[in-house]
N, C-alpha and C positions, 0 to 999 in steps of 0.2 A: 649174361649173355642174355638177349632177349628175341622171345622165340617169334617168329614170324610163317602163321600156316597160309600154305595159297593151292587152294583148289586149282586143279588145271588137268589140262594131259586128255587127250581124246576131246570130247566137249559135255561139261560136268552137267549144262542143261539136258544132255538127253536122260539123266537120271531122276527117273520120278519122284525119288525120295531128295530133292537138290534142297529144298525147301528144309526136312527136316535135319539134315546131315548138318547145312549151317549153324540151324538152330542148337543142337547137340555142341558143332565143335565152338561155338561162344561158350556153350555151358562148360566145358573141360578147361577152357583158355579164355577167360574172361577179362583178362589184362592185355591180350596180346594185340599184332596186328593179325587181322585176316584179310585175305583178299582173293576175289573169284576170278577167276579171268579165265571169258568166254567169247566166242567169235558171233554169239547174238543169237544163232539163225533158230533156238530153241525156246526164248524170251518166254513168247506168249502161252505157251504149256505150263505157265508157274503161275497163276494170277496174283497170289500173295507176294512175291517174290521180292519186290519192290518194299514190301512194308520191313519183309523180314531185314531185309540190306541195314535199312535206315533204325528200324529200333535196334540191329543187335550190331552196330557200326560198324558194319562190313563193305573195306573198298572191291568197289567192283568197276572192272577193264575190261573193255571190249576193244579185242587184236583183229587187226583186217586180215581176211585170208589171202592170199594170192592162188590162184589156181594155174599150173604151168601143163601145155600140152604139146 
């Protein structure tokens, strides 16, 4: 059985330790898929996020947010 780690729920980019969490996740699951789901709102708060995603082969998925009034 292959493990897949998905980081989602709430908004992961709100966490100031996101980049560290991604590196740690890769350390503990070196051979499995890691997917970061985000609406992209706070990407600007993580300067080296792109490099960490590439270096750690983490899948990056931006989903669309629908607001209903």
